[in-house]
N, CA, C and O atoms as a GROMACS GRO file, in nm:
protein
  472
    1MET      N    1  -5.725  -0.380   0.521
    1MET     CA    2  -5.716  -0.412   0.426
    1MET      C    3  -5.571  -0.458   0.338
    1MET      O    4  -5.520  -0.361   0.281
    2GLU      N    5  -5.514  -0.559   0.322
    2GLU     CA    6  -5.445  -0.619   0.309
    2GLU      C    7  -5.407  -0.538   0.110
    2GLU      O    8  -5.473  -0.506   0.011
    3PRO      N    9  -5.291  -0.541   0.146
    3PRO     CA   10  -5.253  -0.563  -0.064
    3PRO      C   11  -5.279  -0.621  -0.124
    3PRO      O   12  -5.365  -0.698  -0.081
    4PRO      N   13  -5.249  -0.635  -0.226
    4PRO     CA   14  -5.282  -0.750  -0.318
    4PRO      C   15  -5.150  -0.739  -0.364
    4PRO      O   16  -5.084  -0.639  -0.392
    5ASP      N   17  -5.107  -0.926  -0.368
    5ASP     CA   18  -4.999  -0.986  -0.429
    5ASP      C   19  -4.959  -0.886  -0.550
    5ASP      O   20  -5.063  -0.835  -0.592
    6GLN      N   21  -4.851  -0.844  -0.615
    6GLN     CA   22  -4.823  -0.826  -0.671
    6GLN      C   23  -4.788  -0.943  -0.792
    6GLN      O   24  -4.826  -0.923  -0.908
    7VAL      N   25  -4.715  -1.064  -0.757
    7VAL     CA   26  -4.691  -1.164  -0.827
    7VAL      C   27  -4.850  -1.226  -0.909
    7VAL      O   28  -4.868  -1.224  -1.031
    8ALA      N   29  -4.942  -1.273  -0.815
    8ALA     CA   30  -5.071  -1.302  -0.807
    8ALA      C   31  -5.130  -1.208  -0.926
    8ALA      O   32  -5.164  -1.264  -1.030
    9ASP      N   33  -5.140  -1.094  -0.917
    9ASP     CA   34  -5.176  -0.960  -0.975
    9ASP      C   35  -5.104  -0.961  -1.063
    9ASP      O   36  -5.178  -0.889  -1.129
   10ALA      N   37  -4.990  -0.984  -1.154
   10ALA     CA   38  -4.922  -0.967  -1.266
   10ALA      C   39  -4.938  -1.131  -1.357
   10ALA      O   40  -4.899  -1.150  -1.472
   11SER      N   41  -4.988  -1.206  -1.291
   11SER     CA   42  -4.982  -1.353  -1.331
   11SER      C   43  -5.167  -1.311  -1.355
   11SER      O   44  -5.171  -1.349  -1.472
   12ARG      N   45  -5.274  -1.277  -1.335
   12ARG     CA   46  -5.396  -1.250  -1.374
   12ARG      C   47  -5.389  -1.211  -1.488
   12ARG      O   48  -5.415  -1.273  -1.590
   13ARG      N   49  -5.346  -1.085  -1.473
   13ARG     CA   50  -5.337  -1.023  -1.613
   13ARG      C   51  -5.274  -1.070  -1.720
   13ARG      O   52  -5.327  -1.027  -1.823
   14THR      N   53  -5.181  -1.144  -1.741
   14THR     CA   54  -5.099  -1.194  -1.819
   14THR      C   55  -5.180  -1.314  -1.886
   14THR      O   56  -5.176  -1.339  -2.007
   15TYR      N   57  -5.274  -1.405  -1.764
   15TYR     CA   58  -5.344  -1.490  -1.811
   15TYR      C   59  -5.448  -1.440  -1.943
   15TYR      O   60  -5.472  -1.494  -2.051
   16LEU      N   61  -5.510  -1.273  -1.859
   16LEU     CA   62  -5.646  -1.211  -1.906
   16LEU      C   63  -5.579  -1.179  -2.083
   16LEU      O   64  -5.617  -1.181  -2.200
   17ALA      N   65  -5.459  -1.153  -2.003
   17ALA     CA   66  -5.430  -1.067  -2.162
   17ALA      C   67  -5.412  -1.240  -2.335
   17ALA      O   68  -5.440  -1.244  -2.455
   18GLY      N   69  -5.380  -1.295  -2.278
   18GLY     CA   70  -5.372  -1.457  -2.334
   18GLY      C   71  -5.500  -1.460  -2.395
   18GLY      O   72  -5.517  -1.454  -2.516
   19GLU      N   73  -5.612  -1.471  -2.289
   19GLU     CA   74  -5.726  -1.511  -2.352
   19GLU      C   75  -5.815  -1.377  -2.427
   19GLU      O   76  -5.913  -1.411  -2.493
   20ARG      N   77  -5.797  -1.297  -2.423
   20ARG     CA   78  -5.847  -1.157  -2.485
   20ARG      C   79  -5.780  -1.178  -2.659
   20ARG      O   80  -5.843  -1.153  -2.761
   21THR      N   81  -5.625  -1.236  -2.649
   21THR     CA   82  -5.536  -1.288  -2.810
   21THR      C   83  -5.595  -1.420  -2.840
   21THR      O   84  -5.574  -1.467  -2.951
   22TYR      N   85  -5.661  -1.480  -2.762
   22TYR     CA   86  -5.731  -1.608  -2.777
   22TYR      C   87  -5.852  -1.548  -2.848
   22TYR      O   88  -5.870  -1.592  -2.962
   23LEU      N   89  -5.948  -1.449  -2.798
   23LEU     CA   90  -6.081  -1.418  -2.891
   23LEU      C   91  -6.032  -1.415  -3.037
   23LEU      O   92  -6.065  -1.480  -3.137
   24ALA      N   93  -5.931  -1.307  -3.012
   24ALA     CA   94  -5.857  -1.186  -3.152
   24ALA      C   95  -5.852  -1.354  -3.213
   24ALA      O   96  -5.958  -1.393  -3.262
   25TRP      N   97  -5.793  -1.404  -3.212
   25TRP     CA   98  -5.777  -1.526  -3.322
   25TRP      C   99  -5.921  -1.549  -3.353
   25TRP      O  100  -5.945  -1.486  -3.456
   26TRP      N  101  -6.008  -1.600  -3.318
   26TRP     CA  102  -6.123  -1.671  -3.320
   26TRP      C  103  -6.184  -1.566  -3.405
   26TRP      O  104  -6.267  -1.606  -3.486
   27ARG      N  105  -6.145  -1.375  -3.398
   27ARG     CA  106  -6.284  -1.301  -3.424
   27ARG      C  107  -6.157  -1.276  -3.585
   27ARG      O  108  -6.211  -1.240  -3.690
   28SER      N  109  -6.083  -1.287  -3.584
   28SER     CA  110  -5.941  -1.315  -3.690
   28SER      C  111  -6.043  -1.434  -3.822
   28SER      O  112  -6.076  -1.405  -3.936
   29GLY      N  113  -6.067  -1.560  -3.746
   29GLY     CA  114  -6.088  -1.689  -3.832
   29GLY      C  115  -6.274  -1.714  -3.881
   29GLY      O  116  -6.330  -1.774  -3.972
   30LEU      N  117  -6.322  -1.630  -3.762
   30LEU     CA  118  -6.461  -1.542  -3.815
   30LEU      C  119  -6.421  -1.441  -3.952
   30LEU      O  120  -6.456  -1.474  -4.065
   31THR      N  121  -6.380  -1.373  -3.937
   31THR     CA  122  -6.381  -1.290  -4.036
   31THR      C  123  -6.354  -1.380  -4.168
   31THR      O  124  -6.415  -1.361  -4.274
   32ALA      N  125  -6.228  -1.506  -4.145
   32ALA     CA  126  -6.219  -1.522  -4.287
   32ALA      C  127  -6.314  -1.622  -4.364
   32ALA      O  128  -6.334  -1.640  -4.484
   33LEU      N  129  -6.372  -1.693  -4.228
   33LEU     CA  130  -6.515  -1.754  -4.286
   33LEU      C  131  -6.640  -1.677  -4.342
   33LEU      O  132  -6.717  -1.718  -4.428
   34ALA      N  133  -6.643  -1.567  -4.282
   34ALA     CA  134  -6.748  -1.481  -4.329
   34ALA      C  135  -6.725  -1.410  -4.502
   34ALA      O  136  -6.814  -1.357  -4.569
   35LEU      N  137  -6.566  -1.431  -4.546
   35LEU     CA  138  -6.550  -1.386  -4.652
   35LEU      C  139  -6.546  -1.451  -4.767
   35LEU      O  140  -6.540  -1.419  -4.886
   36GLY      N  141  -6.553  -1.622  -4.659
   36GLY     CA  142  -6.533  -1.760  -4.763
   36GLY      C  143  -6.735  -1.757  -4.802
   36GLY      O  144  -6.808  -1.775  -4.899
   37VAL      N  145  -6.744  -1.736  -4.716
   37VAL     CA  146  -6.897  -1.710  -4.760
   37VAL      C  147  -6.982  -1.636  -4.860
   37VAL      O  148  -7.062  -1.675  -4.945
   38GLY      N  149  -6.928  -1.490  -4.816
   38GLY     CA  150  -6.947  -1.422  -4.922
   38GLY      C  151  -6.922  -1.442  -5.039
   38GLY      O  152  -6.998  -1.460  -5.134
   39ALA      N  153  -6.755  -1.436  -5.030
   39ALA     CA  154  -6.723  -1.501  -5.199
   39ALA      C  155  -6.764  -1.592  -5.249
   39ALA      O  156  -6.807  -1.584  -5.364
   40GLY      N  157  -6.764  -1.685  -5.195
   40GLY     CA  158  -6.805  -1.843  -5.271
   40GLY      C  159  -6.970  -1.853  -5.258
   40GLY      O  160  -7.001  -1.953  -5.322
   41ARG      N  161  -7.087  -1.792  -5.203
   41ARG     CA  162  -7.212  -1.845  -5.195
   41ARG      C  163  -7.275  -1.700  -5.228
   41ARG      O  164  -7.386  -1.709  -5.281
   42ILE      N  165  -7.241  -1.602  -5.212
   42ILE     CA  166  -7.281  -1.498  -5.248
   42ILE      C  167  -7.224  -1.419  -5.381
   42ILE      O  168  -7.290  -1.351  -5.460
   43GLY      N  169  -7.097  -1.443  -5.382
   43GLY     CA  170  -7.060  -1.348  -5.482
   43GLY      C  171  -7.102  -1.397  -5.629
   43GLY      O  172  -7.156  -1.334  -5.720
   44PRO      N  173  -7.059  -1.531  -5.620
   44PRO     CA  174  -7.128  -1.552  -5.777
   44PRO      C  175  -7.293  -1.528  -5.845
   44PRO      O  176  -7.327  -1.536  -5.963
   45ASP      N  177  -7.384  -1.492  -5.713
   45ASP     CA  178  -7.528  -1.462  -5.774
   45ASP      C  179  -7.497  -1.356  -5.790
   45ASP      O  180  -7.593  -1.317  -5.857
   46LEU      N  181  -7.434  -1.273  -5.781
   46LEU     CA  182  -7.401  -1.107  -5.790
   46LEU      C  183  -7.336  -1.138  -5.910
   46LEU      O  184  -7.403  -1.066  -5.984
   47THR      N  185  -7.269  -1.184  -5.970
   47THR     CA  186  -7.170  -1.197  -6.064
   47THR      C  187  -7.223  -1.229  -6.218
   47THR      O  188  -7.332  -1.284  -6.237
   48LYS      N  189  -7.146  -1.193  -6.314
   48LYS     CA  190  -7.255  -1.263  -6.430
   48LYS      C  191  -7.130  -1.387  -6.503
   48LYS      O  192  -7.008  -1.372  -6.503
   49GLY      N  193  -7.191  -1.481  -6.549
   49GLY     CA  194  -7.062  -1.592  -6.544
   49GLY      C  195  -7.108  -1.761  -6.464
   49GLY      O  196  -7.213  -1.823  -6.480
   50SER      N  197  -7.010  -1.794  -6.394
   50SER     CA  198  -7.047  -1.934  -6.373
   50SER      C  199  -7.007  -1.897  -6.189
   50SER      O  200  -7.091  -1.930  -6.105
   51GLY      N  201  -6.883  -1.832  -6.144
   51GLY     CA  202  -6.877  -1.791  -6.144
   51GLY      C  203  -6.790  -1.884  -5.935
   51GLY      O  204  -6.812  -1.878  -5.814
   52TRP      N  205  -6.683  -1.962  -6.047
   52TRP     CA  206  -6.631  -2.033  -5.982
   52TRP      C  207  -6.538  -2.002  -5.956
   52TRP      O  208  -6.464  -2.085  -5.903
   53GLU      N  209  -6.496  -1.879  -5.976
   53GLU     CA  210  -6.337  -1.865  -5.957
   53GLU      C  211  -6.380  -1.783  -5.793
   53GLU      O  212  -6.321  -1.794  -5.686
   54LEU      N  213  -6.507  -1.701  -5.828
   54LEU     CA  214  -6.438  -1.695  -5.678
   54LEU      C  215  -6.555  -1.803  -5.527
   54LEU      O  216  -6.557  -1.775  -5.407
   55GLN      N  217  -6.620  -1.897  -5.582
   55GLN     CA  218  -6.652  -2.017  -5.539
   55GLN      C  219  -6.474  -2.040  -5.433
   55GLN      O  220  -6.467  -2.041  -5.310
   56VAL      N  221  -6.373  -2.053  -5.519
   56VAL     CA  222  -6.267  -2.125  -5.506
   56VAL      C  223  -6.203  -2.034  -5.443
   56VAL      O  224  -6.139  -2.088  -5.353
   57LEU      N  225  -6.184  -1.908  -5.444
   57LEU     CA  226  -6.172  -1.839  -5.337
   57LEU      C  227  -6.244  -1.807  -5.218
   57LEU      O  228  -6.194  -1.745  -5.123
   58GLY      N  229  -6.367  -1.850  -5.223
   58GLY     CA  230  -6.457  -1.890  -5.098
   58GLY      C  231  -6.354  -1.985  -5.008
   58GLY      O  232  -6.273  -1.944  -4.925
   59VAL      N  233  -6.380  -2.134  -5.051
   59VAL     CA  234  -6.325  -2.221  -4.990
   59VAL      C  235  -6.172  -2.189  -4.993
   59VAL      O  236  -6.116  -2.291  -4.953
   60GLY      N  237  -6.089  -2.102  -5.020
   60GLY     CA  238  -5.974  -2.054  -4.976
   60GLY      C  239  -5.980  -2.001  -4.796
   60GLY      O  240  -5.941  -2.032  -4.684
   61TYR      N  241  -6.055  -1.908  -4.866
   61TYR     CA  242  -6.072  -1.791  -4.729
   61TYR      C  243  -6.134  -1.905  -4.622
   61TYR      O  244  -6.065  -1.955  -4.534
   62ALA      N  245  -6.234  -1.927  -4.638
   62ALA     CA  246  -6.294  -2.045  -4.552
   62ALA      C  247  -6.151  -2.176  -4.485
   62ALA      O  248  -6.166  -2.227  -4.374
   63LEU      N  249  -6.052  -2.203  -4.556
   63LEU     CA  250  -5.990  -2.297  -4.537
   63LEU      C  251  -5.905  -2.197  -4.448
   63LEU      O  252  -5.902  -2.217  -4.326
   64LEU      N  253  -5.820  -2.071  -4.513
   64LEU     CA  254  -5.780  -1.970  -4.372
   64LEU      C  255  -5.828  -1.978  -4.254
   64LEU      O  256  -5.770  -2.003  -4.148
   65GLY      N  257  -5.976  -1.948  -4.280
   65GLY     CA  258  -6.101  -1.894  -4.121
   65GLY      C  259  -6.048  -2.012  -4.020
   65GLY      O  260  -5.993  -1.992  -3.912
   66MET      N  261  -6.076  -2.137  -4.078
   66MET     CA  262  -6.033  -2.287  -4.033
   66MET      C  263  -5.889  -2.267  -3.955
   66MET      O  264  -5.871  -2.266  -3.833
   67ALA      N  265  -5.818  -2.255  -4.032
   67ALA     CA  266  -5.667  -2.297  -3.909
   67ALA      C  267  -5.619  -2.181  -3.844
   67ALA      O  268  -5.533  -2.200  -3.759
   68VAL      N  269  -5.673  -2.006  -3.877
   68VAL     CA  270  -5.675  -1.961  -3.773
   68VAL      C  271  -5.700  -1.975  -3.629
   68VAL      O  272  -5.646  -1.963  -3.519
   69ILE      N  273  -5.844  -2.019  -3.705
   69ILE     CA  274  -5.918  -2.063  -3.556
   69ILE      C  275  -5.794  -2.211  -3.471
   69ILE      O  276  -5.764  -2.211  -3.352
   70GLY      N  277  -5.745  -2.317  -3.573
   70GLY     CA  278  -5.710  -2.402  -3.517
   70GLY      C  279  -5.597  -2.392  -3.464
   70GLY      O  280  -5.548  -2.461  -3.374
   71TYR      N  281  -5.545  -2.284  -3.535
   71TYR     CA  282  -5.354  -2.216  -3.477
   71TYR      C  283  -5.383  -2.150  -3.360
   71TYR      O  284  -5.302  -2.158  -3.269
   72GLY      N  285  -5.504  -2.074  -3.344
   72GLY     CA  286  -5.502  -2.005  -3.218
   72GLY      C  287  -5.510  -2.072  -3.082
   72GLY      O  288  -5.461  -2.065  -2.969
   73LEU      N  289  -5.612  -2.149  -3.166
   73LEU     CA  290  -5.616  -2.303  -2.999
   73LEU      C  291  -5.493  -2.376  -2.942
   73LEU      O  292  -5.474  -2.406  -2.825
   74ARG      N  293  -5.401  -2.403  -3.067
   74ARG     CA  294  -5.297  -2.428  -3.039
   74ARG      C  295  -5.174  -2.299  -2.964
   74ARG      O  296  -5.122  -2.330  -2.856
   75ARG      N  297  -5.145  -2.184  -3.018
   75ARG     CA  298  -5.169  -2.091  -2.907
   75ARG      C  299  -5.182  -2.101  -2.770
   75ARG      O  300  -5.106  -2.102  -2.673
   76GLN      N  301  -5.321  -2.111  -2.795
   76GLN     CA  302  -5.304  -2.042  -2.634
   76GLN      C  303  -5.311  -2.188  -2.525
   76GLN      O  304  -5.306  -2.202  -2.403
   77ARG      N  305  -5.324  -2.267  -2.624
   77ARG     CA  306  -5.277  -2.421  -2.528
   77ARG      C  307  -5.135  -2.392  -2.443
   77ARG      O  308  -5.106  -2.401  -2.324
   78ALA      N  309  -5.069  -2.356  -2.553
   78ALA     CA  310  -4.906  -2.392  -2.593
   78ALA      C  311  -4.867  -2.234  -2.461
   78ALA      O  312  -4.786  -2.249  -2.370
   79LEU      N  313  -4.933  -2.120  -2.480
   79LEU     CA  314  -4.917  -2.004  -2.408
   79LEU      C  315  -4.995  -2.062  -2.229
   79LEU      O  316  -4.915  -2.036  -2.138
   80ASN      N  317  -5.094  -2.112  -2.191
   80ASN     CA  318  -5.114  -2.140  -2.100
   80ASN      C  319  -5.076  -2.263  -1.966
   80ASN      O  320  -5.121  -2.287  -1.854
   81ASP      N  321  -4.915  -2.343  -2.100
   81ASP     CA  322  -4.877  -2.444  -2.037
   81ASP      C  323  -4.736  -2.349  -1.995
   81ASP      O  324  -4.673  -2.363  -1.891
   82ALA      N  325  -4.704  -2.243  -2.109
   82ALA     CA  326  -4.550  -2.218  -2.043
   82ALA      C  327  -4.567  -2.100  -1.956
   82ALA      O  328  -4.462  -2.049  -1.916
   83LEU      N  329  -4.699  -2.039  -1.911
   83LEU     CA  330  -4.760  -1.979  -1.784
   83LEU      C  331  -4.741  -2.042  -1.699
   83LEU      O  332  -4.664  -2.004  -1.611
   84ALA      N  333  -4.828  -2.203  -1.693
   84ALA     CA  334  -4.824  -2.237  -1.569
   84ALA      C  335  -4.673  -2.236  -1.511
   84ALA      O  336  -4.654  -2.198  -1.395
   85ARG      N  337  -4.551  -2.282  -1.602
   85ARG     CA  338  -4.406  -2.282  -1.573
   85ARG      C  339  -4.373  -2.218  -1.557
   85ARG      O  340  -4.258  -2.254  -1.529
   86GLY      N  341  -4.382  -2.056  -1.541
   86GLY     CA  342  -4.346  -1.911  -1.527
   86GLY      C  343  -4.222  -1.874  -1.661
   86GLY      O  344  -4.120  -1.807  -1.642
   87ARG      N  345  -4.261  -1.934  -1.790
   87ARG     CA  346  -4.161  -1.955  -1.880
   87ARG      C  347  -4.267  -1.867  -2.014
   87ARG      O  348  -4.384  -1.860  -1.977
   88TYR      N  349  -4.250  -1.821  -2.115
   88TYR     CA  350  -4.272  -1.798  -2.230
   88TYR      C  351  -4.297  -1.852  -2.330
   88TYR      O  352  -4.191  -1.886  -2.382
   89ALA      N  353  -4.415  -1.892  -2.412
   89ALA     CA  354  -4.419  -1.951  -2.540
   89ALA      C  355  -4.393  -1.894  -2.686
   89ALA      O  356  -4.483  -1.908  -2.769
   90PRO      N  357  -4.240  -1.812  -2.731
   90PRO     CA  358  -4.292  -1.783  -2.881
   90PRO      C  359  -4.403  -1.811  -2.968
   90PRO      O  360  -4.449  -1.923  -2.987
   91LEU      N  361  -4.439  -1.717  -3.012
   91LEU     CA  362  -4.500  -1.776  -3.150
   91LEU      C  363  -4.415  -1.824  -3.246
   91LEU      O  364  -4.308  -1.771  -3.274
   92SER      N  365  -4.466  -1.933  -3.302
   92SER     CA  366  -4.379  -1.998  -3.405
   92SER      C  367  -4.425  -1.961  -3.488
   92SER      O  368  -4.544  -1.941  -3.513
   93THR      N  369  -4.268  -1.935  -3.585
   93THR     CA  370  -4.234  -1.868  -3.722
   93THR      C  371  -4.249  -1.950  -3.836
   93THR      O  372  -4.230  -1.904  -3.948
   94ARG      N  373  -4.289  -2.095  -3.813
   94ARG     CA  374  -4.350  -2.172  -3.876
   94ARG      C  375  -4.471  -2.140  -3.945
   94ARG      O  376  -4.482  -2.122  -4.066
   95GLY      N  377  -4.603  -2.129  -3.822
   95GLY     CA  378  -4.712  -2.088  -3.776
   95GLY      C  379  -4.756  -2.006  -3.873
   95GLY      O  380  -4.815  -2.035  -3.977
   96ALA      N  381  -4.720  -1.892  -3.828
   96ALA     CA  382  -4.714  -1.758  -3.848
   96ALA      C  383  -4.686  -1.725  -3.953
   96ALA      O  384  -4.749  -1.625  -3.988
   97THR      N  385  -4.593  -1.777  -4.049
   97THR     CA  386  -4.543  -1.793  -4.197
   97THR      C  387  -4.667  -1.882  -4.286
   97THR      O  388  -4.749  -1.823  -4.356
   98ALA      N  389  -4.666  -1.984  -4.275
   98ALA     CA  390  -4.743  -2.061  -4.281
   98ALA      C  391  -4.920  -1.974  -4.297
   98ALA      O  392  -4.963  -1.950  -4.409
   99LEU      N  393  -4.970  -1.952  -4.218
   99LEU     CA  394  -5.099  -1.854  -4.206
   99LEU      C  395  -5.060  -1.688  -4.341
   99LEU      O  396  -5.118  -1.652  -4.444
  100ALA      N  397  -4.962  -1.644  -4.282
  100ALA     CA  398  -4.939  -1.524  -4.334
  100ALA      C  399  -4.919  -1.535  -4.565
  100ALA      O  400  -4.959  -1.459  -4.654
  101VAL      N  401  -4.849  -1.654  -4.568
  101VAL     CA  402  -4.883  -1.703  -4.707
  101VAL      C  403  -4.968  -1.747  -4.763
  101VAL      O  404  -4.981  -1.738  -4.885
  102GLY      N  405  -5.063  -1.817  -4.667
  102GLY     CA  406  -5.205  -1.825  -4.668
  102GLY      C  407  -5.256  -1.724  -4.750
  102GLY      O  408  -5.304  -1.725  -4.863
  103ALA      N  409  -5.228  -1.595  -4.631
  103ALA     CA  410  -5.353  -1.500  -4.654
  103ALA      C  411  -5.266  -1.423  -4.786
  103ALA      O  412  -5.321  -1.354  -4.871
  104LEU      N  413  -5.142  -1.447  -4.780
  104LEU     CA  414  -5.068  -1.353  -4.879
  104LEU      C  415  -5.133  -1.362  -5.044
  104LEU      O  416  -5.160  -1.276  -5.128
  105VAL      N  417  -5.144  -1.544  -5.040
  105VAL     CA  418  -5.178  -1.598  -5.212
  105VAL      C  419  -5.322  -1.541  -5.188
  105VAL      O  420  -5.354  -1.440  -5.250
  106LEU      N  421  -5.433  -1.616  -5.082
  106LEU     CA  422  -5.578  -1.539  -5.084
  106LEU      C  423  -5.601  -1.400  -5.175
  106LEU      O  424  -5.670  -1.373  -5.274
  107GLY      N  425  -5.493  -1.316  -5.080
  107GLY     CA  426  -5.508  -1.204  -5.162
  107GLY      C  427  -5.458  -1.163  -5.290
  107GLY      O  428  -5.510  -1.062  -5.338
  108ALA      N  429  -5.373  -1.218  -5.350
  108ALA     CA  430  -5.344  -1.215  -5.451
  108ALA      C  431  -5.414  -1.238  -5.554
  108ALA      O  432  -5.418  -1.165  -5.653
  109ALA      N  433  -5.492  -1.374  -5.533
  109ALA     CA  434  -5.610  -1.408  -5.623
  109ALA      C  435  -5.716  -1.364  -5.593
  109ALA      O  436  -5.817  -1.369  -5.664
  110THR      N  437  -5.705  -1.310  -5.469
  110THR     CA  438  -5.863  -1.226  -5.481
  110THR      C  439  -5.847  -1.054  -5.571
  110THR      O  440  -5.951  -0.988  -5.576
  111ILE      N  441  -5.741  -1.006  -5.625
  111ILE     CA  442  -5.724  -0.901  -5.678
  111ILE      C  443  -5.670  -0.976  -5.838
  111ILE      O  444  -5.638  -0.891  -5.921
  112ALA      N  445  -5.659  -1.126  -5.886
  112ALA     CA  446  -5.640  -1.143  -5.982
  112ALA      C  447  -5.863  -1.139  -6.051
  112ALA      O  448  -5.919  -1.122  -6.159
  113VAL      N  449  -5.892  -1.157  -5.954
  113VAL     CA  450  -6.051  -1.231  -5.963
  113VAL      C  451  -6.096  -1.131  -6.005
  113VAL      O  452  -6.132  -1.109  -6.121
  114ILE      N  453  -6.097  -1.054  -5.904
  114ILE     CA  454  -6.138  -0.886  -5.970
  114ILE      C  455  -6.104  -0.835  -6.085
  114ILE      O  456  -6.195  -0.806  -6.162
  115PHE      N  457  -5.990  -0.817  -6.118
  115PHE     CA  458  -5.952  -0.766  -6.260
  115PHE      C  459  -6.005  -0.850  -6.371
  115PHE      O  460  -6.010  -0.804  -6.485
  116GLN      N  461  -6.043  -0.966  -6.346
  116GLN     CA  462  -6.033  -1.088  -6.423
  116GLN      C  463  -6.221  -1.077  -6.494
  116GLN      O  464  -6.264  -1.086  -6.609
  117THR      N  465  -6.310  -1.050  -6.329
  117THR     CA  466  -6.482  -1.013  -6.364
  117THR      C  467  -6.488  -0.829  -6.420
  117THR      O  468  -6.597  -0.807  -6.474
  118SER      N  469  -6.441  -0.764  -6.417
  118SER     CA  470  -6.440  -0.624  -6.400
  118SER      C  471  -6.414  -0.620  -6.612
  118SER      O  472  -6.404  -0.512  -6.670
   0.00000   0.00000   0.00000
Protein backbone atom coordinates (compact mmCIF):
# COMPACT_ATOMS: atom_id res chain seq x y z
CA MET A 1 0.00 0.00 0.00
CA GLU A 2 1.31 3.42 -1.00
CA PRO A 3 1.57 6.11 1.72
CA PRO A 4 -0.81 9.06 1.31
CA ASP A 5 0.47 12.15 -0.43
CA GLN A 6 1.30 14.62 2.36
CA VAL A 7 0.39 17.70 0.30
CA ALA A 8 -2.94 16.29 -0.89
CA ASP A 9 -3.79 15.19 2.66
CA ALA A 10 -2.97 18.66 4.03
CA SER A 11 -5.13 20.26 1.33
CA ARG A 12 -8.06 18.02 2.20
CA ARG A 13 -7.75 18.89 5.88
CA THR A 14 -7.57 22.58 5.05
CA TYR A 15 -10.68 22.47 2.84
CA LEU A 16 -12.56 20.47 5.48
CA ALA A 17 -11.57 22.98 8.16
CA GLY A 18 -12.95 25.71 5.91
CA GLU A 19 -16.22 23.81 5.57
CA ARG A 20 -16.49 23.43 9.34
CA THR A 21 -15.90 27.15 9.73
CA TYR A 22 -18.59 27.89 7.14
CA LEU A 23 -21.02 25.74 9.11
CA ALA A 24 -20.09 27.71 12.24
CA TRP A 25 -21.04 30.93 10.41
CA TRP A 26 -24.40 29.29 9.63
CA ARG A 27 -24.92 28.20 13.25
CA SER A 28 -24.18 31.69 14.49
CA GLY A 29 -26.52 33.25 11.93
CA LEU A 30 -29.33 30.83 12.70
CA THR A 31 -28.89 31.50 16.42
CA ALA A 32 -29.28 35.23 15.80
CA LEU A 33 -32.37 34.56 13.67
CA ALA A 34 -33.84 32.45 16.48
CA LEU A 35 -33.14 35.30 18.91
CA GLY A 36 -34.96 37.57 16.52
CA VAL A 37 -38.04 35.36 16.57
CA GLY A 38 -37.86 34.99 20.34
CA ALA A 39 -37.43 38.67 21.05
CA GLY A 40 -39.65 40.07 18.31
CA ARG A 41 -42.52 37.61 18.23
CA ILE A 42 -42.61 35.66 21.48
CA GLY A 43 -41.25 38.32 23.84
CA PRO A 44 -44.06 40.88 23.34
CA ASP A 45 -46.66 38.22 24.10
CA LEU A 46 -44.94 37.47 27.42
CA THR A 47 -44.55 41.07 28.59
CA LYS A 48 -46.94 43.78 29.64
CA GLY A 49 -47.33 46.72 27.29
CA SER A 50 -46.95 47.09 23.56
CA GLY A 51 -43.64 45.28 23.24
CA TRP A 52 -42.45 47.46 20.35
CA GLU A 53 -38.98 47.58 21.91
CA LEU A 54 -38.73 43.80 21.71
CA GLN A 55 -39.99 43.82 18.15
CA VAL A 56 -37.25 46.29 17.19
CA LEU A 57 -34.69 44.08 18.92
CA GLY A 58 -36.08 41.06 17.10
CA VAL A 59 -35.66 42.76 13.75
CA GLY A 60 -32.12 43.75 14.73
CA TYR A 61 -31.18 40.19 15.64
CA ALA A 62 -32.76 38.87 12.44
CA LEU A 63 -30.76 41.38 10.38
CA LEU A 64 -27.59 40.40 12.24
CA GLY A 65 -28.31 36.72 11.54
CA MET A 66 -28.77 37.40 7.85
CA ALA A 67 -25.56 39.45 7.78
CA VAL A 68 -23.59 36.68 9.51
CA ILE A 69 -24.82 34.03 7.06
CA GLY A 70 -24.14 36.30 4.08
CA TYR A 71 -20.67 37.21 5.33
CA GLY A 72 -19.94 33.54 6.02
CA LEU A 73 -20.75 32.72 2.39
CA ARG A 74 -18.53 35.53 1.15
CA ARG A 75 -15.73 34.35 3.45
CA GLN A 76 -16.10 30.74 2.28
CA ARG A 77 -15.85 31.74 -1.36
CA ALA A 78 -12.77 33.89 -0.71
CA LEU A 79 -11.15 31.07 1.24
CA ASN A 80 -11.84 28.47 -1.47
CA ASP A 81 -10.49 30.79 -4.18
CA ALA A 82 -7.34 31.45 -2.16
CA LEU A 83 -6.79 27.76 -1.37
CA ALA A 84 -7.15 26.88 -5.05
CA ARG A 85 -4.29 29.29 -5.77
CA GLY A 86 -2.21 28.03 -2.83
CA ARG A 87 -2.73 31.22 -0.85
CA TYR A 88 -4.47 32.36 2.31
CA ALA A 89 -7.44 34.73 2.56
CA PRO A 90 -7.28 36.73 5.79
CA LEU A 91 -10.47 37.71 7.56
CA SER A 92 -11.61 41.15 6.47
CA THR A 93 -11.11 43.63 9.27
CA ARG A 94 -13.96 45.75 7.92
CA GLY A 95 -16.44 42.85 7.81
CA ALA A 96 -15.46 41.50 11.21
CA THR A 97 -15.66 44.99 12.73
CA ALA A 98 -19.10 45.62 11.21
CA LEU A 99 -20.46 42.36 12.61
CA ALA A 100 -18.89 43.03 16.02
CA VAL A 101 -20.28 46.56 16.18
CA GLY A 102 -23.73 45.28 15.20
CA ALA A 103 -23.61 42.63 17.91
CA LEU A 104 -22.36 45.11 20.52
CA VAL A 105 -25.11 47.61 19.68
CA LEU A 106 -27.74 44.87 19.90
CA GLY A 107 -26.26 43.69 23.21
CA ALA A 108 -26.42 47.20 24.66
CA ALA A 109 -29.98 47.63 23.36
CA THR A 110 -30.94 44.31 24.92
CA ILE A 111 -29.59 45.43 28.29
CA ALA A 112 -31.50 48.71 27.99
CA VAL A 113 -34.75 46.90 27.16
CA ILE A 114 -34.26 44.48 30.06
CA PHE A 115 -33.88 47.34 32.54
CA GLN A 116 -36.73 49.28 30.95
CA THR A 117 -39.22 46.41 31.20
CA SER A 118 -38.17 45.30 34.71
